[in-house]
C-alpha positions as CSV (number, residue, x, y, z in Angstrom):
1,M,25.4,-22.7,16.5
2,L,25.1,-19.8,14.2
3,K,28.2,-17.5,14.1
4,P,28.2,-13.8,13.4
5,L,28.8,-13.0,9.7
6,K,32.5,-11.3,9.0
7,N,31.0,-8.8,6.7
8,P,27.5,-8.0,8.0
9,I,24.9,-7.1,5.3
10,G,24.1,-3.8,6.8
11,I,20.3,-4.7,8.0
12,Q,19.4,-4.1,11.5
13,G,17.7,-7.0,13.1
14,P,15.6,-8.7,14.0
15,V,15.4,-10.8,11.1
16,V,12.4,-12.8,10.2
17,T,12.5,-16.4,8.2
18,I,9.0,-17.2,6.8
19,V,8.4,-20.4,5.3
20,M,5.3,-20.8,3.4
21,D,4.7,-24.6,2.9
22,G,2.9,-25.2,-0.5
23,V,3.5,-21.7,-1.7
24,G,6.0,-21.2,-4.6
25,I,7.3,-18.4,-6.7
26,G,6.5,-19.9,-10.2
27,K,5.9,-19.0,-13.8
28,A,3.3,-16.3,-14.5
29,N,0.5,-18.2,-15.9
30,E,-3.2,-19.1,-15.3
31,A,-2.2,-22.2,-13.4
32,N,-0.4,-20.1,-10.7
33,A,-3.0,-19.7,-7.8
34,V,-0.9,-17.4,-5.9
35,L,-0.4,-15.0,-8.7
36,A,-4.1,-15.1,-9.3
37,A,-5.0,-14.5,-5.7
38,R,-5.1,-11.2,-4.1
39,T,-2.2,-10.9,-1.9
40,P,-1.7,-7.4,-0.5
41,T,0.4,-8.5,2.4
42,L,2.7,-10.6,0.4
43,D,3.0,-7.8,-2.3
44,K,3.9,-5.2,0.5
45,L,6.6,-7.4,1.8
46,F,8.0,-8.2,-1.5
47,Q,8.3,-4.5,-2.5
48,T,9.5,-3.3,1.1
49,Y,11.9,-5.9,2.3
50,P,15.0,-7.8,1.1
51,M,13.9,-11.4,0.2
52,V,15.5,-14.7,-1.3
53,A,13.9,-17.5,-3.2
54,I,15.3,-20.9,-2.3
55,N,14.9,-24.1,-4.2
56,A,13.1,-26.4,-2.0
57,H,12.7,-29.4,-4.3
58,G,14.4,-32.0,-6.3
59,T,18.1,-32.3,-6.2
60,A,18.3,-28.9,-4.1
61,V,17.0,-31.1,-1.2
62,G,18.7,-34.2,-1.9
63,L,16.1,-36.1,-4.0
64,P,17.2,-37.9,-7.0
65,S,15.1,-35.6,-9.6
């Protein structure tokens, strides 16, 4: 069960967690399909709301490499 934070971050709820399988925040190059695409909704979300990127591969998720 989640417990309340001792020092809340000052953001009123609700809080939304969005997991986009297969979409990553990678290097800005010609191989990055997400950067090459027209993404007005993602652009607006990233500019307007707090966000955090997480590592979801390799040793960060318990894999050997």
